[in-house]
N, CA, C and O of each residue as an XYZ file, in Angstrom:
936
protein
N     -43.281     27.946      9.638
C     -41.972     27.314      9.557
C     -41.451     27.102     10.968
O     -41.644     27.934     11.855
N     -40.784     25.962     11.155
C     -40.102     25.668     12.456
C     -38.640     26.071     12.275
O     -38.014     25.736     11.269
N     -38.100     26.799     13.266
C     -36.724     27.263     13.255
C     -35.983     26.637     14.419
O     -36.440     26.738     15.557
N     -34.840     25.985     14.168
C     -34.032     25.418     15.203
C     -32.889     26.383     15.516
O     -32.169     26.833     14.624
N     -32.743     26.684     16.789
C     -31.622     27.518     17.267
C     -30.641     26.605     18.043
O     -30.945     26.113     19.130
N     -29.467     26.407     17.442
C     -28.411     25.589     18.102
C     -27.553     26.505     18.936
O     -26.929     27.419     18.395
N     -27.500     26.293     20.224
C     -26.767     27.149     21.171
C     -25.653     26.341     21.814
O     -25.621     25.113     21.727
N     -24.736     27.059     22.465
C     -23.535     26.433     23.028
C     -23.262     26.895     24.422
O     -22.103     27.008     24.822
N     -24.296     27.166     25.173
C     -24.124     27.606     26.546
C     -25.186     28.581     26.922
O     -25.839     29.158     26.053
N     -25.376     28.779     28.196
C     -26.449     29.705     28.654
C     -26.147     31.157     28.416
O     -27.055     31.980     28.529
N     -24.922     31.525     28.091
C     -24.565     32.935     27.936
C     -24.592     33.370     26.465
O     -24.319     34.535     26.177
N     -24.905     32.490     25.547
C     -24.913     32.854     24.144
C     -26.065     32.147     23.460
O     -25.875     31.156     22.755
N     -27.253     32.664     23.674
C     -28.462     32.018     23.182
C     -29.094     32.844     22.068
O     -28.433     33.686     21.460
N     -30.332     32.609     21.812
C     -30.984     33.196     20.630
C     -31.183     34.730     20.793
O     -31.225     35.473     19.812
N     -31.302     35.166     22.057
C     -31.334     36.606     22.404
C     -32.248     37.406     21.493
O     -33.420     37.062     21.335
N     -31.725     38.480     20.885
C     -32.491     39.409     20.074
C     -33.280     38.745     18.917
O     -34.340     39.218     18.508
N     -32.714     37.634     18.412
C     -33.321     37.001     17.262
C     -34.627     36.303     17.612
O     -35.484     36.153     16.741
N     -34.808     35.876     18.836
C     -35.984     35.077     19.196
C     -37.298     35.825     18.882
O     -38.162     35.256     18.215
N     -37.477     37.078     19.338
C     -38.729     37.735     19.025
C     -38.888     38.037     17.553
O     -40.016     38.083     17.062
N     -37.783     38.247     16.820
C     -37.879     38.471     15.386
C     -38.487     37.242     14.711
O     -39.375     37.377     13.869
N     -38.027     36.067     15.067
C     -38.572     34.844     14.502
C     -40.042     34.668     14.862
O     -40.877     34.368     14.009
N     -40.334     34.859     16.129
C     -41.707     34.598     16.630
C     -42.686     35.656     16.109
O     -43.832     35.315     15.816
N     -42.287     36.902     15.984
C     -43.173     37.952     15.483
C     -43.630     37.681     14.043
O     -44.666     38.177     13.600
N     -42.843     36.895     13.338
C     -43.205     36.551     11.954
C     -44.050     35.294     11.876
O     -44.334     34.796     10.787
N     -44.458     34.774     13.050
C     -45.367     33.639     13.050
C     -44.721     32.304     12.998
O     -45.409     31.306     12.783
N     -43.399     32.222     13.188
C     -42.681     30.927     13.107
C     -42.458     30.360     14.514
O     -42.485     31.098     15.499
N     -42.245     29.089     14.594
C     -41.968     28.390     15.869
C     -40.447     28.310     16.047
O     -39.720     27.958     15.118
N     -39.990     28.635     17.230
C     -38.580     28.636     17.557
C     -38.286     27.552     18.620
O     -38.964     27.479     19.645
N     -37.284     26.731     18.360
C     -36.874     25.706     19.309
C     -35.363     25.854     19.575
O     -34.573     25.909     18.632
N     -34.968     25.917     20.843
C     -33.545     25.957     21.179
C     -33.058     24.557     21.566
O     -33.769     23.763     22.183
N     -31.821     24.302     21.175
C     -31.241     22.977     21.466
C     -29.724     23.068     21.434
O     -29.173     23.911     20.727
N     -29.049     22.226     22.176
C     -27.595     22.152     22.133
C     -27.157     20.703     22.105
O     -27.669     19.872     22.856
N     -26.216     20.407     21.242
C     -25.679     19.062     21.248
C     -24.895     18.764     22.515
O     -24.673     17.602     22.856
N     -24.467     19.837     23.228
C     -23.749     19.647     24.507
C     -24.675     19.133     25.580
O     -24.200     18.628     26.598
N     -26.009     19.243     25.394
C     -26.936     18.775     26.396
C     -27.057     17.271     26.463
O     -27.631     16.721     27.403
N     -26.500     16.595     25.437
C     -26.572     15.138     25.338
C     -28.032     14.650     25.425
O     -28.362     13.705     26.141
N     -28.867     15.333     24.672
C     -30.271     14.960     24.559
C     -30.701     15.115     23.115
O     -30.091     15.895     22.383
N     -31.741     14.393     22.670
C     -32.164     14.478     21.282
C     -32.748     15.870     20.998
O     -33.143     16.579     21.924
N     -32.800     16.245     19.754
C     -33.409     17.553     19.399
C     -34.878     17.547     19.771
O     -35.478     16.483     19.921
N     -35.461     18.723     19.920
C     -36.874     18.823     20.368
C     -37.847     18.260     19.340
O     -38.966     17.893     19.697
N     -37.450     18.183     18.087
C     -38.246     17.595     17.014
C     -37.257     16.943     16.060
O     -36.070     17.267     16.105
N     -37.711     16.021     15.185
C     -36.813     15.503     14.162
C     -36.207     16.650     13.358
O     -36.873     17.646     13.074
N     -34.942     16.493     12.999
C     -34.230     17.558     12.295
C     -34.941     17.890     10.998
O     -34.949     19.051     10.588
N     -35.539     16.909     10.340
C     -36.216     17.139      9.074
C     -37.415     18.079      9.234
O     -37.916     18.584      8.229
N     -37.886     18.331     10.442
C     -39.046     19.159     10.681
C     -38.707     20.657     10.583
O     -39.607     21.492     10.498
N     -37.411     20.990     10.597
C     -37.022     22.394     10.652
C     -36.717     22.986      9.266
O     -35.952     22.432      8.477
N     -37.355     24.137      9.011
C     -37.137     24.788      7.745
C     -35.966     25.719      7.706
O     -35.540     26.150      6.635
N     -35.431     26.040      8.879
C     -34.245     26.926      8.954
C     -33.517     26.618     10.279
O     -34.109     26.116     11.234
N     -32.217     26.936     10.294
C     -31.411     26.657     11.470
C     -30.520     27.872     11.727
O     -29.899     28.421     10.817
N     -30.483     28.264     12.979
C     -29.580     29.288     13.494
C     -28.504     28.614     14.349
O     -28.796     27.708     15.129
N     -27.279     29.060     14.195
C     -26.160     28.476     15.013
C     -25.436     29.630     15.689
O     -24.960     30.539     15.008
N     -25.344     29.611     17.021
C     -24.854     30.740     17.748
C     -23.450     30.549     18.317
O     -22.800     29.551     18.007
N     -22.979     31.457     19.122
C     -21.625     31.479     19.627
C     -21.486     30.634     20.906
O     -22.397     29.919     21.323
N     -20.314     30.760     21.489
C     -20.023     29.990     22.685
C     -18.595     30.268     23.164
O     -17.780     30.827     22.429
N     -18.305     29.869     24.407
C     -16.973     30.110     24.952
C     -15.891     29.210     24.380
O     -14.703     29.520     24.471
N     -16.315     28.069     23.775
C     -15.360     27.147     23.181
C     -14.914     27.610     21.783
O     -15.489     28.537     21.212
N     -13.897     26.958     21.254
C     -13.433     27.281     19.903
C     -13.780     26.146     18.938
O     -13.978     25.008     19.365
N     -13.852     26.444     17.668
C     -14.393     25.512     16.690
C     -13.549     24.280     16.496
O     -14.039     23.306     15.926
N     -12.283     24.265     16.946
C     -11.437     23.085     16.749
C     -11.151     22.368     18.059
O     -10.242     21.540     18.105
N     -11.881     22.650     19.110
C     -11.605     22.058     20.421
C     -12.361     20.750     20.657
O     -13.077     20.595     21.647
N     -12.184     19.813     19.721
C     -12.929     18.558     19.823
C     -12.474     17.745     21.026
O     -13.267     16.978     21.572
N     -11.232     17.885     21.453
C     -10.771     17.085     22.620
C     -11.480     17.541     23.882
O     -11.887     16.723     24.707
N     -11.631     18.887     24.031
C     -12.314     19.398     25.226
C     -13.803     19.239     25.155
O     -14.456     19.063     26.184
N     -14.373     19.299     23.934
C     -15.831     19.273     23.723
C     -16.120     18.267     22.589
O     -16.303     18.659     21.436
N     -16.159     16.997     22.927
C     -16.318     15.937     21.889
C     -17.606     16.111     21.020
O     -17.646     15.677     19.869
N     -18.611     16.730     21.578
C     -19.867     16.924     20.814
C     -19.665     17.838     19.606
O     -20.490     17.835     18.692
N     -18.551     18.641     19.584
C     -18.292     19.459     18.424
C     -18.179     18.652     17.118
O     -18.580     19.114     16.050
N     -17.623     17.437     17.232
C     -17.524     16.559     16.054
C     -18.929     16.247     15.530
O     -19.187     16.299     14.327
N     -19.829     15.922     16.465
C     -21.208     15.561     16.046
C     -21.905     16.774     15.475
O     -22.671     16.652     14.519
N     -21.657     17.930     16.033
C     -22.289     19.118     15.488
C     -21.783     19.394     14.054
O     -22.549     19.743     13.155
N     -20.490     19.225     13.889
C     -19.903     19.468     12.552
C     -20.518     18.510     11.547
O     -20.798     18.916     10.419
N     -20.737     17.259     11.911
C     -21.327     16.287     10.997
C     -22.777     16.641     10.721
O     -23.247     16.468      9.596
N     -23.506     17.139     11.734
C     -24.868     17.553     11.538
C     -24.928     18.714     10.568
O     -25.781     18.739      9.681
N     -24.034     19.673     10.725
C     -24.058     20.821      9.796
C     -23.664     20.395      8.374
O     -24.166     20.967      7.406
N     -22.779     19.409      8.233
C     -22.472     18.884      6.927
C     -23.711     18.265      6.275
O     -23.968     18.452      5.086
N     -24.469     17.523      7.088
C     -25.702     16.924      6.589
C     -26.687     18.004      6.113
O     -27.284     17.878      5.044
N     -26.851     19.082      6.928
C     -27.746     20.177      6.588
C     -27.304     20.911      5.353
O     -28.132     21.301      4.530
N     -25.987     21.110      5.206
C     -25.442     21.686      3.994
C     -25.786     20.858      2.771
O     -26.205     21.386      1.740
N     -25.604     19.572      2.900
C     -25.904     18.693      1.770
C     -27.400     18.734      1.403
O     -27.759     18.568      0.237
N     -28.271     18.956      2.407
C     -29.713     19.047      2.107
C     -30.144     20.435      1.749
O     -31.332     20.644      1.505
N     -29.261     21.397      1.701
C     -29.576     22.796      1.314
C     -30.577     23.451      2.271
O     -31.437     24.220      1.840
N     -30.467     23.149      3.561
C     -31.328     23.762      4.571
C     -30.817     25.178      4.819
O     -29.615     25.346      5.025
N     -31.684     26.226      4.810
C     -31.233     27.584      5.124
C     -30.634     27.644      6.519
O     -31.238     27.170      7.481
N     -29.427     28.237      6.631
C     -28.773     28.339      7.937
C     -28.104     29.719      8.039
O     -27.690     30.314      7.044
N     -28.017     30.199      9.290
C     -27.292     31.409      9.614
C     -26.446     31.122     10.835
O     -26.973     30.824     11.906
N     -25.108     31.213     10.675
C     -24.211     30.992     11.797
C     -23.640     32.295     12.291
O     -23.277     33.160     11.493
N     -23.554     32.452     13.629
C     -23.049     33.672     14.276
C     -21.821     33.324     15.073
O     -21.869     32.438     15.926
N     -20.702     34.013     14.812
C     -19.442     33.879     15.553
C     -18.946     32.419     15.506
O     -18.535     31.940     14.449
N     -18.985     31.723     16.639
C     -18.637     30.286     16.601
C     -19.479     29.550     15.565
O     -18.983     28.647     14.890
N     -20.722     29.923     15.438
C     -21.577     29.301     14.421
C     -21.095     29.470     13.007
O     -21.191     28.542     12.203
N     -20.576     30.642     12.686
C     -19.982     30.862     11.362
C     -18.746     29.989     11.173
O     -18.555     29.389     10.115
N     -17.913     29.924     12.202
C     -16.715     29.119     12.123
C     -17.026     27.628     11.953
O     -16.354     26.920     11.203
N     -18.057     27.173     12.666
C     -18.477     25.757     12.534
C     -19.022     25.497     11.128
O     -18.784     24.428     10.567
N     -19.737     26.443     10.562
C     -20.245     26.251      9.184
C     -19.047     26.186      8.218
O     -19.021     25.371      7.296
N     -18.082     27.045      8.447
C     -16.868     26.994      7.568
C     -16.184     25.673      7.719
O     -15.783     25.065      6.727
N     -16.037     25.202      8.961
C     -15.377     23.881      9.188
C     -16.201     22.756      8.545
O     -15.645     21.847      7.929
N     -17.512     22.826      8.693
C     -18.360     21.803      8.060
C     -18.196     21.746      6.543
O     -18.374     20.701      5.918
N     -17.851     22.895      5.973
C     -17.609     23.006      4.526
C     -16.162     22.790      4.185
O     -15.728     23.130      3.084
N     -15.374     22.210      5.140
C     -14.002     21.774      4.917
C     -13.024     22.951      4.773
O     -11.997     22.824      4.107
N     -13.343     24.099      5.398
C     -12.420     25.227      5.416
C     -11.709     25.295      6.774
O     -12.307     24.940      7.790
N     -10.458     25.737      6.816
C      -9.717     25.798      8.105
C     -10.294     26.896      9.018
O     -10.844     27.905      8.576
N     -10.127     26.625     10.325
C     -10.372     27.664     11.344
C      -9.104     27.762     12.161
O      -8.410     26.764     12.356
N      -8.784     28.983     12.653
C      -7.576     29.156     13.402
C      -7.652     30.372     14.304
O      -8.560     31.195     14.186
N      -6.685     30.475     15.211
C      -6.684     31.588     16.182
C      -6.085     32.850     15.552
O      -5.054     32.804     14.881
N      -6.750     33.956     15.787
C      -6.211     35.266     15.374
C      -4.967     35.624     16.164
O      -4.791     35.165     17.293
N      -4.114     36.429     15.585
C      -2.963     36.935     16.354
C      -3.423     37.806     17.513
O      -2.797     37.812     18.573
N      -4.508     38.539     17.317
C      -5.123     39.339     18.389
C      -6.639     39.261     18.261
O      -7.175     39.503     17.179
N      -7.337     38.931     19.338
C      -8.786     38.772     19.253
C      -9.467     40.144     18.958
O      -8.880     41.210     19.150
N     -10.710     40.057     18.490
C     -11.601     41.235     18.379
C     -12.621     41.142     19.505
O     -13.448     40.231     19.541
N     -12.548     42.099     20.420
C     -13.476     42.140     21.565
C     -13.899     43.594     21.691
O     -13.074     44.465     21.966
N     -15.202     43.858     21.486
C     -15.698     45.217     21.550
C     -16.256     45.628     20.194
O     -16.817     44.818     19.457
N     -16.090     46.874     19.897
C     -16.708     47.462     18.692
C     -15.657     47.730     17.593
O     -14.628     48.365     17.824
N     -15.968     47.212     16.385
C     -15.050     47.329     15.276
C     -15.817     47.721     14.006
O     -16.976     47.345     13.827
N     -15.172     48.456     13.159
C     -15.818     48.850     11.860
C     -15.741     47.668     10.955
O     -14.700     47.028     10.805
N     -16.879     47.387     10.345
C     -17.051     46.325      9.352
C     -17.515     46.937      8.077
O     -18.379     47.813      8.076
N     -16.938     46.476      6.960
C     -17.278     47.006      5.639
C     -17.807     45.872      4.760
O     -17.184     44.817      4.641
N     -18.952     46.110      4.156
C     -19.475     45.114      3.203
C     -18.635     45.097      1.940
O     -18.056     46.106      1.539
N     -18.583     43.932      1.327
C     -17.948     43.815      0.012
C     -18.937     44.211     -1.076
O     -20.140     44.262     -0.820
N     -18.454     44.494     -2.284
C     -19.448     44.801     -3.358
C     -20.468     43.705     -3.598
O     -21.599     43.983     -3.996
N     -20.076     42.458     -3.358
C     -20.984     41.328     -3.564
C     -22.174     41.320     -2.598
O     -23.175     40.643     -2.831
N     -22.047     42.078     -1.522
C     -23.124     42.083     -0.517
C     -24.323     42.936     -0.941
O     -25.420     42.798     -0.398
N     -24.097     43.820     -1.920
C     -25.134     44.796     -2.264
C     -26.449     44.121     -2.651
O     -27.519     44.621     -2.303
N     -26.388     42.997     -3.365
C     -27.560     42.291     -3.826
C     -27.901     41.082     -2.956
O     -28.823     40.328     -3.268
N     -27.159     40.904     -1.871
C     -27.420     39.733     -1.046
C     -28.758     39.870     -0.313
O     -29.050     40.940      0.221
N     -29.573     38.814     -0.273
C     -30.875     38.944      0.368
C     -30.824     39.128      1.886
O     -31.802     39.599      2.465
N     -29.717     38.771      2.552
C     -29.643     38.909      4.001
C     -28.830     40.078      4.422
O     -29.282     40.838      5.277
N     -27.644     40.285      3.878
C     -26.779     41.374      4.297
C     -26.983     42.621      3.470
O     -26.478     43.684      3.830
N     -27.712     42.522      2.367
C     -27.906     43.644      1.483
C     -28.630     44.814      2.121
O     -28.515     45.946      1.653
N     -29.394     44.544      3.213
C     -30.099     45.618      3.908
C     -29.288     46.382      4.901
O     -29.801     47.318      5.515
N     -28.015     46.020      5.092
C     -27.163     46.707      6.032
C     -26.409     47.852      5.343
O     -26.242     47.818      4.123
N     -25.955     48.854      6.082
C     -25.177     49.918      5.474
C     -23.836     49.428      5.010
O     -23.370     48.380      5.456
N     -23.196     50.175      4.111
C     -21.946     49.737      3.539
C     -20.858     49.596      4.594
O     -20.002     48.717      4.496
N     -20.891     50.457      5.599
C     -19.964     50.406      6.724
C     -20.786     50.537      8.025
O     -21.761     51.287      8.070
N     -20.393     49.818      9.061
C     -21.108     49.921     10.333
C     -20.173     49.437     11.422
O     -19.250     48.663     11.165
N     -20.417     49.897     12.640
C     -19.719     49.446     13.833
C     -20.447     48.243     14.385
O     -21.637     48.298     14.695
N     -19.698     47.138     14.504
C     -20.255     45.849     14.907
C     -19.681     45.404     16.240
O     -18.515     45.678     16.522
N     -20.469     44.723     17.072
C     -19.994     44.189     18.282
C     -19.386     42.833     18.007
O     -20.002     41.974     17.377
N     -18.108     42.641     18.513
C     -17.383     41.414     18.219
C     -16.892     40.827     19.583
O     -16.644     41.536     20.558
N     -16.776     39.497     19.559
C     -16.114     38.807     20.700
C     -15.610     37.447     20.190
O     -16.296     36.432     20.309
N     -14.423     37.452     19.634
C     -13.920     36.154     19.087
C     -12.390     36.152     19.069
O     -11.729     37.173     18.878
N     -11.883     34.964     19.274
C     -10.440     34.722     19.254
C     -10.010     33.974     17.984
O      -8.822     33.898     17.667
N     -10.952     33.449     17.298
C     -10.689     32.637     16.099
C     -11.272     33.292     14.854
O     -12.136     34.165     14.943
N     -10.796     32.868     13.710
C     -11.410     33.173     12.430
C     -11.468     31.935     11.576
O     -11.129     30.844     12.033
N     -11.886     32.088     10.358
C     -12.058     30.948      9.433
C     -11.555     31.362      8.052
O     -11.497     32.547      7.722
N     -11.192     30.357      7.253
C     -10.922     30.580      5.850
C     -12.218     30.514      5.098
O     -13.167     29.892      5.577
N     -12.301     31.127      3.939
C     -13.508     31.074      3.146
C     -13.720     29.676      2.610
O     -12.805     29.108      2.015
N     -14.924     29.087      2.804
C     -15.174     27.779      2.194
C     -15.099     27.863      0.666
O     -15.360     28.910      0.074
N     -14.742     26.751      0.051
C     -14.710     26.699     -1.388
C     -16.101     27.033     -1.963
O     -17.109     26.463     -1.546
N     -16.131     27.941     -2.899
C     -17.355     28.378     -3.530
C     -18.125     29.436     -2.783
O     -19.139     29.912     -3.295
N     -17.689     29.840     -1.570
C     -18.411     30.825     -0.839
C     -18.125     32.234     -1.361
O     -17.089     32.469     -1.981
N     -19.019     33.142     -1.117
C     -18.889     34.554     -1.486
C     -18.671     35.368     -0.221
O     -19.507     35.331      0.681
N     -17.557     36.109     -0.133
C     -17.292     36.980      1.004
C     -18.192     38.182      0.947
O     -18.302     38.827     -0.096
N     -18.841     38.496      2.054
C     -19.817     39.595      2.111
C     -19.358     40.761      3.001
O     -19.882     41.865      2.852
N     -18.431     40.567      3.889
C     -18.006     41.653      4.755
C     -16.644     41.316      5.316
O     -16.260     40.152      5.424
N     -15.896     42.405      5.686
C     -14.557     42.269      6.270
C     -14.348     43.350      7.322
O     -14.983     44.404      7.263
N     -13.468     43.100      8.279
C     -12.893     44.119      9.119
C     -11.398     44.209      8.795
O     -10.918     43.501      7.911
N     -10.665     45.064      9.494
C      -9.241     45.170      9.261
C      -8.546     43.836      9.505
O      -7.609     43.476      8.792
N      -9.022     43.084     10.544
C      -8.360     41.860     10.974
C      -8.678     40.618     10.164
O      -7.814     39.775      9.925
N      -9.943     40.519      9.743
C     -10.331     39.212      9.155
C     -11.657     39.351      8.400
O     -12.321     40.388      8.414
N     -11.997     38.235      7.739
C     -13.287     38.151      7.062
C     -14.406     38.187      8.106
O     -14.230     37.710      9.228
N     -15.555     38.753      7.734
C     -16.649     38.924      8.712
C     -17.973     38.314      8.288
O     -18.885     38.182      9.104
N     -18.090     37.938      7.011
C     -19.393     37.338      6.634
C     -19.191     36.672      5.271
O     -18.382     37.090      4.443
N     -19.981     35.610      5.094
C     -19.983     34.935      3.777
C     -21.342     34.304      3.520
O     -22.142     34.079      4.428
N     -21.563     34.031      2.245
C     -22.704     33.219      1.840
C     -22.166     31.981      1.097
O     -21.308     32.083      0.221
N     -22.682     30.853      1.466
C     -22.304     29.609      0.847
C     -23.519     29.012      0.124
O     -24.534     28.685      0.739
N     -23.382     28.884     -1.175
C     -24.561     28.497     -1.947
C     -25.600     29.586     -1.937
O     -25.268     30.770     -1.876
N     -26.861     29.193     -1.996
C     -27.955     30.195     -2.032
C     -28.570     30.484     -0.670
O     -29.201     31.527     -0.504
N     -28.406     29.585      0.326
C     -29.224     29.720      1.507
C     -28.471     29.590      2.837
O     -29.081     29.351      3.879
N     -27.144     29.747      2.794
C     -26.362     29.562      4.039
C     -25.477     30.796      4.227
O     -24.781     31.226      3.307
N     -25.521     31.351      5.433
C     -24.765     32.528      5.745
C     -23.981     32.341      7.038
O     -24.429     31.642      7.947
N     -22.852     32.945      7.115
C     -22.056     33.024      8.354
C     -21.643     34.419      8.590
O     -21.215     35.098      7.657
N     -21.755     34.910      9.857
C     -21.319     36.242     10.233
C     -20.464     36.107     11.490
O     -20.837     35.452     12.462
N     -19.285     36.764     11.426
C     -18.357     36.668     12.586
C     -18.780     37.570     13.737
O     -18.558     37.234     14.900
N     -19.389     38.714     13.426
C     -19.870     39.631     14.461
C     -21.129     39.090     15.113
O     -21.658     38.045     14.735
N     -21.593     39.844     16.112
C     -22.746     39.395     16.927
C     -23.966     40.279     16.725
O     -24.200     41.180     17.530
N     -24.753     40.051     15.676
C     -25.972     40.852     15.466
C     -27.088     40.540     16.426
O     -28.049     41.305     16.508
N     -27.001     39.437     17.163
C     -28.048     39.025     18.075
C     -27.885     39.563     19.506
O     -28.777     39.397     20.337
N     -26.770     40.192     19.781
C     -26.391     40.508     21.170
C     -27.258     41.654     21.724
O     -27.592     42.598     21.008
N     -27.607     41.549     22.996
C     -28.337     42.626     23.697
C     -27.390     43.344     24.650
O     -26.309     42.846     24.966
N     -27.801     44.488     25.089
C     -26.980     45.228     26.050
C     -26.784     44.443     27.315
O     -25.681     44.415     27.862
N     -27.826     43.805     27.794
C     -27.725     42.971     29.024
C     -26.715     41.859     28.843
O     -25.939     41.535     29.741
N     -26.751     41.276     27.633
C     -25.808     40.182     27.378
C     -24.367     40.669     27.362
O     -23.481     40.008     27.905
N     -24.128     41.823     26.741
C     -22.776     42.399     26.744
C     -22.284     42.646     28.167
O     -21.141     42.328     28.493
N     -23.137     43.207     29.008
C     -22.768     43.462     30.398
C     -22.417     42.155     31.077
O     -21.450     42.090     31.837
N     -23.188     41.116     30.813
C     -22.904     39.834     31.445
C     -21.575     39.262     31.044
O     -20.827     38.768     31.888
N     -21.262     39.323     29.733
C     -19.988     38.822     29.236
C     -18.841     39.583     29.887
O     -17.869     38.980     30.343
N     -18.954     40.904     29.930
C     -17.882     41.703     30.498
C     -17.699     41.459     31.964
O     -16.576     41.505     32.465
N     -18.786     41.197     32.671
C     -18.704     40.906     34.088
C     -18.042     39.576     34.390
O     -17.342     39.422     35.391
N     -18.279     38.614     33.498
C     -17.828     37.241     33.804
C     -16.461     36.874     33.164
O     -15.715     36.060     33.707
N     -16.165     37.467     32.049
C     -15.001     37.029     31.279
C     -13.767     37.837     31.667
O     -13.855     39.032     31.947
N     -12.639     37.178     31.680
C     -11.375     37.839     31.863
C     -10.849     38.311     30.527
O     -10.601     37.505     29.630
N     -10.677     39.620     30.392
C     -10.236     40.172     29.124
C      -8.744     40.067     28.928
O      -7.996     40.185     29.898
N      -8.274     39.846     27.698
C      -6.817     39.852     27.447
C      -6.226     41.239     27.734
O      -6.935     42.245     27.758
N      -4.948     41.258     27.943
C      -4.249     42.508     28.170
C      -4.499     43.465     27.000
O      -4.520     43.068     25.834
N      -4.687     44.732     27.353
C      -4.916     45.765     26.338
C      -6.332     46.096     26.049
O      -6.603     47.060     25.333
N      -7.284     45.311     26.594
C      -8.716     45.601     26.377
C      -9.290     46.285     27.638
O      -9.102     45.837     28.769
N      -9.997     47.389     27.371
C     -10.475     48.251     28.463
C     -11.964     47.960     28.709
O     -12.811     48.333     27.898
N     -12.274     47.303     29.813
C     -13.642     46.922     30.110
C     -14.563     48.145     30.180
O     -15.666     48.119     29.636
N     -14.118     49.209     30.844
C     -14.982     50.409     30.982
C     -15.233     51.069     29.655
O     -16.321     51.586     29.403
N     -14.227     51.055     28.802
C     -14.368     51.692     27.473
C     -15.393     50.921     26.624
O     -16.204     51.523     25.920
N     -15.345     49.573     26.702
C     -16.292     48.781     25.958
C     -17.715     48.992     26.487
O     -18.664     49.062     25.706
N     -17.861     49.090     27.791
C     -19.153     49.369     28.395
C     -19.691     50.702     27.870
O     -20.851     50.787     27.465
N     -18.855     51.739     27.876
C     -19.311     53.063     27.455
C     -19.680     53.080     25.962
O     -20.668     53.697     25.566
N     -18.873     52.394     25.144
C     -19.169     52.374     23.714
C     -20.441     51.566     23.437
O     -21.200     51.874     22.519
N     -20.654     50.534     24.244
C     -21.862     49.764     24.104
C     -23.110     50.590     24.395
O     -24.091     50.520     23.655
N     -23.073     51.340     25.430
C     -24.207     52.256     25.789
C     -24.545     53.177     24.660
O     -25.713     53.482     24.423
N     -23.515     53.632     23.949
C     -23.686     54.592     22.851
C     -24.208     53.933     21.596
O     -24.993     54.535     20.863
N     -23.787     52.702     21.332
C     -24.051     52.122     20.006
C     -25.043     50.983     19.948
O     -25.441     50.584     18.854
N     -25.455     50.447     21.068
C     -26.230     49.212     21.089
C     -27.622     49.383     20.457
O     -28.121     48.447     19.832
N     -28.244     50.529     20.603
C     -29.592     50.733     20.063
C     -29.576     50.619     18.538
O     -30.396     49.908     17.958
N     -28.679     51.292     17.916
C     -28.552     51.205     16.441
C     -28.137     49.828     16.019
O     -28.609     49.311     15.006
N     -27.254     49.224     16.788
C     -26.825     47.858     16.447
C     -27.929     46.876     16.507
O     -28.008     45.970     15.678
N     -28.825     47.036     17.511
C     -29.960     46.123     17.591
C     -30.930     46.324     16.425
O     -31.568     45.370     15.979
N     -31.043     47.532     15.943
C     -31.878     47.744     14.746
C     -31.337     46.946     13.568
O     -32.088     46.280     12.855
N     -30.005     47.025     13.371
C     -29.388     46.274     12.276
C     -29.510     44.771     12.513
O     -29.711     44.012     11.565
N     -29.391     44.331     13.774
C     -29.552     42.914     14.025
C     -30.940     42.390     13.710
O     -31.092     41.288     13.185
N     -31.948     43.178     14.032
C     -33.310     42.785     13.685
C     -33.516     42.735     12.192
O     -34.196     41.850     11.674
N     -32.903     43.724     11.482
C     -32.997     43.749     10.041
C     -32.381     42.527      9.431
O     -32.976     41.917      8.543
N     -31.176     42.138      9.891
C     -30.471     40.978      9.349
C     -31.252     39.690      9.625
O     -31.450     38.872      8.727
N     -31.693     39.519     10.879
C     -32.423     38.306     11.229
C     -33.724     38.196     10.439
O     -34.069     37.124      9.941
N     -34.461     39.344     10.326
C     -35.687     39.335      9.609
C     -35.486     38.947      8.149
O     -36.291     38.201      7.592
N     -34.428     39.442      7.526
C     -34.160     39.119      6.129
C     -33.819     37.638      5.977
O     -34.225     37.014      4.996
N     -33.099     37.079      6.907
C     -32.793     35.641      6.844
C     -34.058     34.815      6.995
O     -34.289     33.876      6.233
N     -34.878     35.165      7.978
C     -36.093     34.314      8.239
C     -37.012     34.418      7.022
O     -37.590     33.411      6.612
N     -37.164     35.607      6.433
C     -38.043     35.760      5.286
C     -37.515     34.956      4.068
O     -38.290     34.351      3.326
N     -36.212     34.968      3.891
C     -35.582     34.207      2.805
C     -35.786     32.715      3.035
O     -36.148     31.985      2.112
N     -35.555     32.266      4.255
C     -35.730     30.844      4.579
C     -37.223     30.427      4.394
O     -37.505     29.331      3.909
N     -38.132     31.281      4.771
C     -39.536     30.971      4.657
C     -39.950     30.778      3.169
O     -40.785     29.932      2.849
N     -39.347     31.575      2.293
C     -39.629     31.449      0.920
C     -39.095     30.123      0.366
O     -39.710     29.535     -0.524
N     -37.963     29.652      0.882
C     -37.419     28.344      0.479
C     -38.303     27.253      0.984
O     -38.560     26.285      0.268
N     -38.789     27.377      2.225
C     -39.605     26.333      2.863
C     -40.982     26.231      2.171
O     -41.551     25.144      2.069
N     -41.493     27.345      1.711
C     -42.848     27.332      1.094
C     -42.769     28.150     -0.185
O     -43.338     29.241     -0.221
N     -42.118     27.703     -1.209
C     -41.959     28.451     -2.457
C     -43.301     28.742     -3.094
O     -44.228     27.934     -3.024
N     -43.394     29.909     -3.719
C     -44.640     30.317     -4.401
C     -44.780     29.541     -5.703
O     -45.755     29.728     -6.432
């Protein structure tokens, strides 16, 4: 199976998920609509699509006009029932493509937050392998409304954290793909809002990232295996 990874900048790429895809024998291609270049292969060649985060917000079409094109592409892929997994901005863009609102949180989630699965997640083929509660790494200023017909799979105190739309599309607000090096890079480059402690996030990351990466590999592996079954049904 060929897997397309849609990225939105050099600081939020496929990261931890890349080896998970490749270890299962699949081909991975990275691409961004912001590059103003055609995809590496025709879109129809891809059996699954990953959509990752970025510094922009899902409704900033004026600043990033290519967001409109990406939203239309995701709408096309939704109509074709292509398996997709959106992360952070990617989840918000999937919600937007499904005609659900996206908006700014009163207070962003940056750092480590407890996430709880909903009862509907227990039998989900992608999130069902995660513990009922876990500490997740977050970095987002926006959230989304649940698309019509979607099933909510996880929540934090502040907002919804995961959904499944139809049988083969998932969005997660947290960052299961993030590596420790990536977290350090974001903290070094980004200006944090008032009230967020850079050193505390660094310390908590050192403590929790190994377990978090295990869960990230589990989630990605479950998605890829589900998508592969869709691409080549028995």
